[in-house]
C-alpha positions as CSV (number, residue, x, y, z in Angstrom):
1,M,-235.4,94.5,-180.1
2,N,-238.8,92.9,-179.6
3,S,-240.1,91.6,-176.3
4,Q,-239.0,88.0,-177.1
5,E,-235.3,88.9,-177.5
6,R,-233.0,88.6,-174.6
7,R,-230.9,91.3,-173.1
8,P,-227.3,90.6,-172.2
9,S,-228.4,89.8,-168.7
10,G,-230.4,86.9,-170.0
11,S,-233.7,88.3,-168.8
12,P,-236.5,89.2,-171.3
13,Q,-236.9,92.9,-172.0
14,P,-240.3,94.3,-170.9
15,A,-242.8,94.6,-173.8
16,S,-243.6,98.2,-172.8
17,S,-242.5,100.9,-170.4
18,E,-245.7,100.4,-168.5
19,E,-244.8,96.8,-167.8
20,G,-241.3,97.9,-166.7
21,T,-242.8,100.4,-164.3
22,R,-245.1,97.7,-162.9
23,D,-242.0,95.6,-162.1
24,L,-240.4,98.4,-160.2
25,S,-243.5,99.1,-158.1
26,S,-243.0,95.9,-156.2
27,T,-239.7,97.2,-155.0
28,H,-240.1,99.6,-152.1
29,V,-237.9,101.2,-149.5
30,T,-238.7,100.4,-145.9
31,H,-237.4,102.1,-142.8
32,V,-236.6,99.9,-139.8
33,R,-235.9,100.7,-136.2
34,E,-232.7,98.7,-135.6
35,D,-233.2,98.4,-131.8
36,V,-236.7,96.9,-132.3
37,A,-235.5,94.6,-135.1
38,L,-232.8,93.2,-132.8
39,A,-235.6,92.1,-130.5
40,G,-236.9,89.9,-133.3
41,R,-239.7,92.2,-134.3
42,C,-240.8,93.5,-137.7
43,A,-239.7,97.0,-136.8
44,N,-241.0,98.7,-140.0
45,V,-241.6,102.4,-139.4
46,H,-244.6,104.3,-140.8
47,L,-242.8,107.5,-141.7
48,P,-245.7,109.9,-141.7
49,T,-246.5,109.1,-138.0
50,G,-243.3,107.6,-136.7
51,R,-245.1,104.6,-135.4
52,T,-243.3,101.2,-135.5
53,C,-244.6,97.6,-136.1
54,T,-243.8,95.3,-133.1
55,L,-245.2,92.1,-134.6
56,P,-242.8,89.2,-135.1
57,V,-240.3,89.3,-138.0
58,R,-241.9,88.1,-141.3
59,H,-245.4,88.2,-139.8
60,P,-248.3,87.4,-142.2
61,G,-250.6,90.3,-143.2
62,S,-250.4,94.0,-142.5
63,C,-248.2,95.6,-139.9
64,N,-249.6,96.7,-136.5
65,F,-248.0,100.0,-135.8
66,V,-247.6,101.3,-132.2
67,G,-246.4,104.6,-130.8
68,P,-242.7,105.2,-130.0
69,G,-243.1,104.6,-126.3
70,D,-244.6,101.1,-126.9
71,A,-241.9,100.3,-129.4
72,D,-239.3,101.4,-126.8
73,N,-240.7,98.7,-124.5
74,V,-239.9,95.9,-126.9
75,A,-236.6,97.4,-128.1
76,V,-233.2,95.9,-127.2
77,H,-231.2,98.4,-125.2
């Protein structure tokens, strides 16, 4: 099958394994603090530090991570 042929799903097959890997790199797993998310915040958790983003949901740009105590202050209890 060449790169122009369609797979049964209807989507074109990647031309190379490198291209397929590049597609997968845009998919990432995020960890979210549910209590902070319920307060309308981003709530993404930076796993190495345990810090949480308290910016509004779907904010533009990078996250602004704060310590657990500050995240507790915005969390819904």
